[in-house]
N, C-alpha and C positions, 0 to 999 in steps of 0.2 A: 504493499501497499503506500503509497508516496508522501511527502510530506516527511517535514526537520522531526528534529525530537524535541525542539522547544515550545512547539504548542502544545504536545504532551506533557511537558515539565511544567509549564504553566498552569493547564489544566487541574494534574495533580496537586501544585501547591494550591490552588483555591480548592479542590473537595479537603486538603488537610484543614487552611483554618475555618470552613463550614463544619466538619467534626468535632476541632479542637472548641470553635464556639459550642455544636451541642453538648458538649461534653462539658465544660462551665455551667452551664442551662442546669442540666442534670443535678449536678453537685452542688448547686448555689445553696441549697436551704439546711445544708451539713456543715458548709465551710465555716471554717475555722476565719480567727481574722489574718491570720498567714496564707491562707488559700485564698481570700480577697485581696492579698496585697499580691499574690501570685494573679489575679483577672486582672486588677489596676495593670501591672506591668505589663501582659499580655495583650491587652488594649492601646496600650503606647507602644509596643514592640514593632508595628510596622502599621503604615497609612493602608494600607489590604485590610486590614483588619476593624478601623473605625467605617473606612468604606463600606465596607461590608454591612456591618451596621445600619448606613446610612440608606443603604439598596433593599434592606429588609423593610424600611416604611412603607413602601409602594405597596408591599404584599402584606403586612399588617394591615392597611388601610382597605383594602381588597378583603379582608378576612370577615371584617366587622366583627359581627358579634359570633364568627366561632365559638370562643372560649366562655361566651357569654352563661352565667349562671355558675361557674368556679369562681373558687376565692379572687378577688382582687388583689392585685398586687400589693395594697398597702395592708390585707387581712393579713397575706400569709408575712410580713416582714415582723409585723406586731403579734405574730404566734413565734416566729422564731425569735425575734429580739426577746424573748422571757430565760431562751436557755442559757445559760453560764457563757461566759466566754463569748459571747455573740456580739460583733461590732454593726450595728445596725449601717449595713448599705447604701450609700450614697443615691438619690433618686438613678443618678442615672446609670447604674449597676441594673438598678431595678426593670428600669424601662427597655435598656438593653438586652436582660435577660426576656423579659413577653418579646422583643424582636425576632431574637434569636429562637425562640419558639415557633412564632409563624414563620420565622424562614426554612425550620423544621420538618414545617408538615410544606410547604411548597416543595423543599427539593424531595421528601421525599414519595411527595406524587408525580415527580419528575422522573425517580429510578426506579418506581413501579411500571413493569410495563404492561401494556395495553393490548390486550388479547381481542382479536375479530376472527369469526372463521365461518365456513359454509355446510351445508349439509349435503349429500350425493345428490348434483341434480341439479343443485343452488348457486344463484350468481349473486354478488352484493359488490354495493360499490360504496369505498370508507372512503369520506372527507377529512382529511388530517389537521390538526391547529394550523400544520405551514403552509396551509393552503395545494399542499400534495392532492392526486387522489389513488387512491388502489383500487381495481377489478377483480373481485376472490373468483375463482374458477369453481366449477364442480368442489367438493370436500378438500377444501384448503384450511391453512392456519396460517395465521401470521401475529407476531408479537413486536408492539411497536413504544420503544422508548425515543422520546425526546428532550431533547437537551439545548443550554445555552451553546454547545460547540458540536453537538452535532444529531442527526436523526437516523434514526437504524432500526432497522429493521430486520426481526428475525422469520424468515419462512421454512415455518415446522413442516408443512406435507404442501403438496397439490401444487400451484399455479396460482400468475396476479400479474396483472399488465399496473406498471408503473408510471402514472403521468406527475411527474418530478416539480414543482414550484423553485425555482432558482431562487439559491439563495450561497452564493459563495463561501460566505465565513461558516454554513454550518454544513458541510458536506454529508451527502445523502448516501445512507451505504446497506444495503442487503444483504443479510447472511443468509447461509448452507450449511449443511453440516462442516465442510469442510472447504469454502468456496463464499468469496465475499466480491458483492458486485457495487462498484464506488460512483456515485457520481455528482454533479453540480446542477444539472438542471438538464432534463430529456424523460422522453417515452421510449418502457421498452417493459418486457417480459421476461418472466422467469418460472420455470417449471421446474419442482425438482420431484421427483420419486425415485422409489427403492433404489433404481439402480440406471439413473437415468436426470443428466441436469440438461437444460435449454436455458442458455442467456440471447433474448432477439431482440436488437435496438432497431428502434423504430423510427426515433429521432434524436438530434444530441449523439454523443456518442459515451459509453461508459468502460469502464476499467474492471478484467476480471482478474481475480487474482486468490492464490491458496492462504487460507485463514490462519494456517500455522505460521508460517514463516514471515508472514507479508508480503511476500515473492508476487509483483506480479506475473500475469500469464498470458494474458491476451489484451489490447485495445480495440473495440469494437465500435464503429462505422454505423448509417444508417443502414440499412437491411442487411449488414452481418448476425452472424448467428454460432455463439459459441457452442459446443453439444459434446459431450461425455457419456460414456456410456459402460458399466462394467464388463461386457463383450469386446470393449475395443481397445487398443493398447494408449491409446492416449488421446486427449482432447482434439477437435477438429472444429475449423471454422471456415463455415460454410456460407452460401446467401440464398437462404429460400425463398418459397412461393408468402409475401409479409400478408396477402391476404389469406392465404391457407390459414396462416400459423395462427391469425387473428380472428379466425370464423369463429370460433365458441363463443364470442362476445354477445353476436346475434343468433345466440341458442344453434348452432348450424355446425356441423361436420364437413367438410370437404375432402375427397378422396378423389386419388386419381391415379389408377392401374393399381392400389395398394393392394399387399395381399392382405387375402379374409381374415386371417388370424390379427395382423395389426387392425384392422379394423373393428373388431369384434372386441378386443383390449381397450378402446377406446370408448365406443359405445359402452359400453358396462361401466367408465368412471364415474357415464351419468345417471344410471337408475341403480338402483337394488335390484329388480330383476335381471339377470344374468344373462347374458348370451352364451349357450356351452358345444361348443363343436366337438361332437360324438365321435369323428373320424378326421387324423389331424392332417388327412391330406386334403382335405376342406380349406384348409387354413391357408394353402399354398395358392387358392384361384383368385384373379382378380378383380376388382371393383371400384369402380369407378362413381361421384356423383356428388350430391347435394344431402343431406341428411339430418331431419331435427334432432336434436342430444335429448338424450333420456326417453327417446320413443322405440324400444328395445323390439314393438311387437311387430310395428312397423318396418323397420330394418332387417329381422327377420322373414318375414312375407315378402320383400323385396329380394332375399338372396336367395328364399325357395322359388319363387317364379323364374331368376335369371338362371339356373342350374339345376333345377328340378330335386330339389331336397327335400326333407321329411321336417316337418315341425313337430311336436309335442313339447306341450307348455303345463310348468305348476306355478303355483304361488310367488315363488323366486325364481325360477329358472325356465327357461325358453331354450330346450336342445335341437339343435340341425345337425340332422345324419342323411348320410345317402340312401 
């Protein structure tokens, strides 16, 4: 993955400041006089510490009455002031603790991934907070994490089309099990199955890389596809028919001299009713046409008429045989 170590170091330092502020907040009610002096030194130790508290003021205003019904700051201070050896903190420290609490809530909301998914045969368009849109295909699952420095999507299974809002300050990264796709603003699709990975670029450009080593494997332009198969020795770069690749957005499956076995596997992605080819030889027959995803019965009738095949049905399967 491209980028120098400096931005990563800065993000790490920023996270440490927020973490330390959170720790001071948790420890404050039981702090000794020495602890309070340590807190004062920490606040004075760096400009970013004070700036961090200032920035949380906006978060505190937005939260409004989130803390309503809890003890007020003054109530907590009075209760703790009765403890022997307790030195009443200055009002600025009490205010700082409240602001940090608000910051902690906001930070935890950002850190927790938001899950989106679809059932078999379902499609869904998800609008993200940054203005990007994700179209999920059948039986797909993503986890979304948004922060000040990056936008990260984990494609846990299935297929998704990403229309990314440009934001040079926040890279947009899609992760699969062992690959990443990084962009700044573009439209592309990613499909992940147990034995395959496809990345297809419609607009803009993306970088595909190895997630473990952060090594770039390929840079794709519009019309390019990065594909990996468990049965193939390495990644392949090609330029498929984009209309065919994205036909699923219109609820269609486009086939052109496709082996019937491959076509059946694609149709089965969109329906709980699974088509079963009783004779492996049937799977080698070619088929062309445009079919409605999820309509397994019509697809089975079509291939039976084309090749004189027999069909038997049950609640969950459609068996095709000679």
